[in-house]
C-alpha positions in Angstrom: -0.4 -2.2 3.8 -3.7 -3.3 2.1 -6.0 -1.4 -0.1 -9.7 -1.8 -0.9 -11.8 0.2 -3.3 -15.5 0.5 -3.5 -17.9 2.1 -6.0 -20.4 4.0 -3.8 -24.0 4.9 -4.6 -25.9 7.7 -3.1 -22.9 10.0 -2.7 -23.9 13.4 -4.1 -22.1 16.2 -2.1 -19.2 17.1 0.1 -21.3 16.3 3.2 -21.5 12.7 1.9 -17.7 12.7 1.4 -17.2 14.0 5.0 -19.6 11.4 6.4 -18.0 8.5 4.6 -14.5 9.6 5.7 -15.6 9.9 9.3 -17.4 6.6 9.4 -14.8 4.6 7.5 -11.9 6.1 9.5 -13.4 4.6 12.7 -13.0 1.0 11.4 -10.1 -0.8 13.0 -7.0 -1.0 10.8 -7.9 2.0 8.5 -5.0 4.4 8.1 -6.3 6.5 5.2 -9.7 7.1 3.4 -9.7 8.7 -0.1 -13.1 9.7 -1.5 -13.5 10.7 -5.2 -17.0 12.3 -5.4 -16.9 12.6 -9.2 -16.0 9.0 -9.7 -18.2 7.7 -6.9 -15.2 5.8 -5.5 -13.9 5.2 -2.0 -10.3 3.9 -1.6 -9.3 2.6 1.9 -5.7 2.0 3.0 -4.7 0.1 6.1 -3.9 -3.2 7.7 -6.2 -6.2 8.2 -9.1 -4.4 6.5 -12.5 -6.0 7.2 -14.6 -5.8 4.1 -17.9 -6.3 6.0 -17.1 -3.5 8.5 -16.0 -1.2 5.7 -19.3 -1.8 3.9 -21.2 -1.2 7.1 -19.4 2.1 7.7 -20.3 3.2 4.2 -23.9 2.3 4.9 -23.8 4.1 8.2 -22.8 7.2 6.3 -26.0 6.9 4.2 -24.5 5.4 1.0 -24.3 2.0 -0.6 -21.7 -0.1 -2.3 -22.5 -1.1 -5.9 -21.0 -4.5 -6.5 -22.0 -4.6 -10.2 -19.3 -2.1 -11.0 -15.7 -3.2 -10.6 -13.8 -0.5 -8.7 
């Protein structure tokens, strides 16, 4: 099982958390999505995870990925 972690910008409430979980869960291969609102982090577990699709799902939820911060 693979894992990817992202530092997310624009995530400010539980609605954001729910939106990210919903969108990212729909990406093929995703088995679990863990969102830490306080840390601004999203951790994705699954098989054959597609980085581009995961980033697009986070964007679809209305948030961004901050590549300047190692997550």
